[in-house]
C-alpha positions in Angstrom: 61.9 20.6 -11.2 63.4 18.8 -13.9 67.1 18.9 -14.5 69.9 17.3 -16.7 73.0 15.6 -14.7 75.3 16.1 -17.5 74.5 20.0 -18.3 73.0 20.8 -15.2 70.1 22.4 -17.1 67.0 22.8 -15.1 63.3 23.9 -15.5 60.3 24.4 -13.2 56.7 23.5 -14.0 53.4 22.5 -12.7 51.9 19.1 -12.3 50.3 19.3 -15.7 53.8 20.4 -17.4 55.5 17.7 -15.4 53.0 15.1 -16.9 54.0 16.3 -20.3 57.8 16.4 -19.8 57.7 12.9 -18.2 56.4 11.4 -21.5 59.4 12.8 -23.3 61.6 10.1 -21.4 61.0 8.5 -24.7 60.7 9.6 -28.3 57.4 11.5 -28.6 55.9 13.9 -31.1 54.2 17.2 -29.8 50.9 15.6 -31.1 51.4 12.4 -29.1 52.0 14.3 -25.9 49.1 16.6 -26.7 46.9 13.6 -27.1 47.9 12.3 -23.7 47.2 15.7 -21.9 43.9 16.0 -23.6 42.8 12.7 -22.1 44.0 13.7 -18.7 42.5 17.2 -18.7 39.3 16.9 -20.7 40.4 19.7 -23.3 40.6 19.1 -26.8 43.9 18.0 -28.6 43.4 21.3 -30.8 43.5 23.4 -27.5 46.1 21.6 -25.8 48.6 21.2 -28.6 49.9 24.9 -28.8 50.7 24.9 -25.1 52.5 21.5 -25.3 54.5 22.9 -28.3 55.3 26.0 -26.2 56.3 24.0 -23.1 58.7 21.6 -25.3 60.1 24.6 -27.1 61.0 26.2 -23.7 62.5 23.0 -22.4 64.6 22.5 -25.4 65.9 26.1 -25.3 67.1 25.7 -21.7 68.6 22.2 -22.5 66.4 19.6 -20.7 65.0 18.2 -23.7 66.8 17.4 -27.1 64.7 17.9 -30.2 64.9 16.0 -33.4 64.7 18.7 -35.9 63.9 16.4 -38.8 60.4 17.4 -39.9 57.9 14.7 -39.4 54.2 14.7 -40.4 52.1 14.8 -37.3 48.8 12.6 -37.5 45.7 14.2 -38.6 43.6 14.9 -35.6 40.3 12.7 -35.5 36.8 13.9 -34.3 37.5 12.3 -31.0 40.7 14.2 -30.6 39.1 17.6 -31.3 36.2 17.1 -28.7 37.0 17.0 -24.9 36.6 13.6 -23.1 33.5 13.9 -21.0 34.1 12.8 -17.3 30.6 12.3 -16.5 27.5 10.5 -18.1 24.2 11.2 -16.8 22.1 8.1 -17.6 18.3 8.8 -17.4 16.7 5.3 -16.9 13.2 6.6 -16.9 11.2 9.7 -17.0 8.6 8.2 -14.7 8.6 9.3 -11.0 6.7 8.3 -7.7 7.0 12.1 -6.5 6.0 15.6 -7.8 8.9 17.7 -6.6 8.1 21.1 -7.1 11.4 22.4 -8.4 12.0 19.5 -10.7 13.6 20.5 -14.2 11.7 17.5 -15.8 8.3 19.5 -15.3 6.3 17.2 -12.7 3.0 16.1 -13.9 0.0 14.3 -12.0 0.4 11.1 -14.0 4.2 11.1 -14.3 4.7 7.6 -13.0 2.2 6.1 -15.2 2.7 8.0 -18.6 6.7 8.3 -18.6 8.9 6.0 -20.3 11.8 3.9 -19.8 14.9 3.4 -21.7 15.2 -0.2 -23.2 17.7 -2.2 -21.2 19.7 -3.0 -24.4 19.9 0.5 -25.4 21.1 1.4 -21.9 23.5 -1.4 -21.7 25.1 -0.4 -25.3 25.3 3.3 -24.0 27.4 2.1 -21.1 29.7 0.4 -23.4 29.9 3.1 -26.1 30.6 5.6 -23.5 34.1 3.8 -22.5 35.1 5.0 -26.0 34.9 8.5 -25.1 37.0 8.3 -21.9 33.9 8.4 -19.4 34.9 7.4 -16.0 31.8 8.3 -14.1 28.1 7.3 -14.4 25.4 9.0 -12.7 22.2 6.9 -12.8 19.3 9.3 -12.4 15.5 9.7 -13.9 12.7 10.3 -12.9 13.2 7.9 -10.4 15.8 5.4 -11.6 14.6 2.7 -9.6 11.4 2.6 -11.0 13.2 1.0 -14.0 12.3 -2.7 -13.9 16.0 -3.4 -14.6 17.6 -0.4 -13.0 19.7 -2.6 -10.7 20.8 -4.7 -13.4 22.0 -1.6 -15.3 24.0 -0.2 -12.1 25.9 -3.7 -11.9 26.7 -3.4 -15.6 28.1 -0.2 -15.2 30.1 -1.3 -12.0 31.4 -4.3 -14.3 32.6 -2.1 -16.9 34.8 -0.2 -14.3 32.6 2.9 -14.1 32.6 4.8 -10.8 28.6 4.9 -10.3 26.6 7.5 -8.4 22.7 6.6 -7.9 20.5 9.4 -7.8 17.3 8.3 -6.0 14.5 10.0 -4.0 14.8 6.7 -1.5 11.1 5.7 -1.8 12.2 2.3 -3.3 15.3 1.7 -1.4 14.6 -1.6 0.5 16.9 -4.1 1.8 17.5 -6.3 -1.3 18.0 -3.0 -3.5 20.0 -1.4 -0.9 22.5 -4.4 -0.7 23.1 -4.7 -4.2 23.3 -1.0 -4.8 25.9 -1.0 -2.0 27.9 -3.3 -3.8 27.8 -1.8 -7.2 27.8 1.9 -6.2 30.6 4.2 -5.4 27.9 6.8 -4.0 24.2 6.9 -3.3 22.8 10.2 -3.2 19.3 10.4 -1.5 17.0 13.6 -2.0 16.7 15.2 1.5 15.9 18.9 1.8 15.7 19.3 5.4 15.9 17.9 9.0 12.3 19.4 9.4 9.7 16.9 7.9 7.3 19.9 7.2 9.9 21.9 5.1 10.9 18.7 3.3 7.4 17.4 2.5 6.3 20.9 1.5 8.2 20.6 -2.0 8.3 16.6 -2.3 5.2 15.3 -1.2 3.6 14.1 2.3 5.4 11.4 3.9 8.6 11.6 1.5 10.8 12.8 4.4 10.3 9.7 6.5 10.7 7.4 3.5 14.0 9.2 2.3 15.2 9.2 5.9 14.6 5.4 6.2 16.4 4.7 2.9 19.4 6.3 4.4 19.3 4.1 7.6 18.6 1.1 5.4 21.9 1.7 3.4 23.8 2.0 6.9 22.3 -1.2 8.0 23.5 -3.0 4.9 27.2 -1.4 5.7 27.0 1.2 2.9 28.7 4.2 3.9 28.9 6.7 0.9 25.6 8.1 1.1 25.2 11.8 0.3 22.1 13.6 1.6 21.4 16.3 -1.2 18.8 18.9 -0.9 17.5 22.2 -2.8 17.7 25.5 -1.1 14.3 27.5 -1.4 13.3 30.6 0.4 11.1 28.1 2.6 14.4 26.2 3.9 17.2 28.5 3.6 16.9 29.8 7.3 17.6 26.2 8.5 21.3 26.1 9.8 23.6 24.0 7.9 24.9 22.4 11.1 21.5 21.2 12.1 20.8 19.8 8.4 24.3 18.0 8.5 23.5 16.8 12.1 20.3 15.3 11.2 21.6 13.5 8.0 24.8 12.0 9.7 22.6 10.7 12.4 20.9 8.5 9.9 24.2 7.4 8.4 24.8 9.9 5.4 28.6 10.4 5.0 28.2 14.0 3.8 25.7 16.6 2.9 25.2 18.7 0.0 22.5 21.6 -0.6 22.5 23.7 -3.7 20.0 26.8 -4.5 17.0 26.3 -6.6 17.8 26.7 -10.2 15.3 29.0 -11.8 13.2 27.4 -14.6 11.9 30.7 -16.2 8.4 29.9 -15.3 5.9 30.6 -12.5 7.6 28.3 -10.0 10.3 30.9 -9.6 8.6 33.6 -7.7 7.6 31.0 -5.0 10.8 28.9 -4.8 13.6 31.5 -5.5 15.8 31.9 -2.5 15.9 35.4 -0.7 19.6 35.7 -1.6 20.1 39.1 0.5 19.9 37.3 3.7 21.3 34.1 2.4 24.5 35.7 1.1 25.1 37.9 4.4 25.0 34.6 6.5 27.3 32.9 4.1 29.6 35.8 4.4 29.4 35.8 8.3 30.2 32.1 8.0 33.2 32.7 5.9 34.7 35.3 8.2 34.2 32.8 11.1 36.1 30.1 9.2 39.0 32.5 8.4 39.5 33.5 11.9 39.6 29.9 13.1 41.9 28.6 10.2 45.5 28.4 10.0 48.0 28.4 7.0 48.2 25.1 5.5 51.6 23.4 5.0 50.6 21.6 1.7 48.0 23.5 -0.3 45.5 21.4 -2.5 45.2 22.4 -6.0 42.4 24.5 -7.6 40.3 23.5 -10.5 40.7 25.9 -13.3 37.7 26.3 -15.7 36.9 28.7 -18.4 33.3 27.2 -19.4 30.4 25.2 -18.0 30.4 21.6 -18.2 27.9 21.1 -20.7 28.9 18.8 -23.5 32.3 19.4 -22.3 32.7 17.5 -18.9 29.3 16.0 -19.0 27.0 14.4 -21.6 23.4 13.3 -20.6 21.3 10.4 -22.0 17.3 10.9 -21.7 15.0 8.0 -21.2 14.1 8.4 -24.9 17.6 7.6 -25.9 18.4 11.1 -27.1 21.7 12.7 -26.1 21.7 16.2 -24.6 24.5 18.6 -23.5 23.6 18.2 -19.9 21.0 17.0 -17.3 19.8 20.7 -17.2 19.4 21.2 -20.8 17.1 18.2 -21.7 14.9 20.3 -24.0 14.0 19.6 -27.8 16.2 22.5 -29.0 19.2 20.8 -27.5 18.7 17.3 -28.9 21.7 16.2 -30.4 20.9 13.1 -31.8 19.2 9.7 -30.9 21.2 6.6 -30.0 18.4 4.5 -31.8 19.9 6.0 -35.2 23.7 7.0 -34.4 26.7 5.6 -32.2 27.3 7.8 -29.1 30.8 8.6 -30.2 29.7 10.3 -33.5 26.8 12.3 -31.9 29.2 13.5 -29.2 32.2 14.5 -31.4 30.0 15.8 -34.5 26.4 17.0 -33.4 26.5 20.8 -34.2 24.5 21.8 -30.9 27.2 20.2 -28.9 30.2 21.8 -30.9 28.3 25.1 -30.1 28.1 24.5 -26.5 31.8 23.6 -26.2 32.8 26.8 -28.2 31.2 29.0 -25.4 33.9 30.4 -22.6 33.9 33.0 -20.2 35.2 35.3 -23.0 31.7 35.1 -24.6 29.8 35.8 -21.7 28.9 39.5 -21.1 30.3 40.6 -17.8 32.7 37.6 -17.3 35.8 38.8 -19.0 36.9 41.0 -16.5 35.7 39.2 -13.4 38.6 38.1 -11.3 36.6 34.8 -10.4 35.9 33.7 -14.2 38.3 30.9 -14.0 36.9 29.4 -11.0 33.2 29.5 -11.6 33.6 29.2 -15.7 30.9 31.5 -16.4 28.3 29.7 -14.5 25.6 27.1 -15.3 24.5 27.5 -19.0 21.2 25.9 -18.3 20.5 28.6 -15.4 21.3 31.3 -17.9 19.0 29.6 -20.7 16.2 29.2 -18.5 16.1 32.9 -17.6 17.0 34.5 -20.9 16.6 31.7 -23.6 20.2 32.7 -24.6 23.0 30.2 -23.9 25.6 33.0 -23.8 24.0 35.2 -21.3 25.3 35.7 -17.9 23.6 34.1 -15.1 21.4 36.2 -12.9 23.2 38.7 -10.6 22.3 37.2 -7.5 23.6 33.7 -8.6 26.7 35.3 -9.7 27.3 37.0 -6.5 26.9 33.5 -4.8 29.4 31.9 -7.2 31.7 34.6 -6.3 31.6 34.1 -2.7 32.0 30.5 -3.2 35.0 31.1 -5.2 36.5 33.2 -2.2 35.4 30.5 -0.2 37.5 28.0 -2.2 40.6 30.3 -2.3 40.5 30.7 1.4 40.1 27.1 2.0 43.0 26.3 -0.3 45.3 28.7 1.5 44.3 27.8 5.1 44.0 24.6 7.2 41.4 23.4 9.6 38.8 25.1 7.2 36.5 23.2 4.8 37.3 23.6 1.2 33.9 24.4 0.2 31.1 26.5 1.7 28.1 24.9 3.3 26.1 25.4 0.0 26.9 24.9 -3.5 26.0 26.2 -6.8 26.1 24.3 -10.3 29.0 25.7 -12.5 
């Protein structure tokens, strides 16, 4: 609530509106307030400005804010103003990998470790410096297997020095004590690929012996005192029957702080028939778990906020850099048709704000996706993953497959109940890319 002690005028608003009104404690133009909120929310200035104008007009009418009616010319919006500020940069240090995971979106091959490429150190370092100008706060170091890059740890440390929150995504095969110790100092989080507590189920898709080495990597990180390890797996029809509690118990016994499992993302090729989860039984079990969680929970005294979203994060909250120095909308859409530009030829800011392919992605909202506009959960899932939709249909505005949509709706229900009730997790024991 905001109120004026002299006139006793008052108004109610939410946290975003409060931030806007707080800005008006000193003289500000509508454009200046819009720029501030755009940086906070990730939306473009052009999207935010009309809402700010309406909020300020309402505050003026109720007497909380005094307006200077002298017309003033607002500064012309720049290209950076008109593009959202990505929160996450996915930096692929290499396309080489020492595993051949069956569901890898980077299309595994028998000679991948030898024939892949590494991003040059100076190019990667310059990307980290340039990304600061876009407002990026989180850097995800990935690959291929990023630790195959000969100067991977140096780049991780450089990202930390620049003030980023760093998450290292690794299969764990090259996590030894020296690497673990330096990573622990530089990373906010290390995510280790682990599909199951059962070595047979994990090795089925990632290769013989990889379960033992991934488990050892988690344990090594714990021994050097690093606590923020996530065990992240892929759910397929082969491991979906494993109870979440069993997987979590195993991962925590190794030293993982938390676990995360997401269903296999369809790739639109022959792998889908073998890897696609059996959704009927999977969704039925999740619904049962939700019912049990609701029965055990009680109303929250303080309710956490929900994230409102009207689109996928591709080219909006996320931007990806390939090992070839090419910019893409996200890590799941690193295809030639979505190449936005090369960092060897143009600076990151120009590519991100002006590349037609990224502008096209940013324009897509739930209103453009058939079947989404009337869905009650559309602003919780944002229409789903555009990479998933494209892989199956070759259309970036297509709806995601029906069973994935049903899962997204169920996870949205879980988030709603989790927000309303205490002693209940805010998210389900499965995740889906949104």
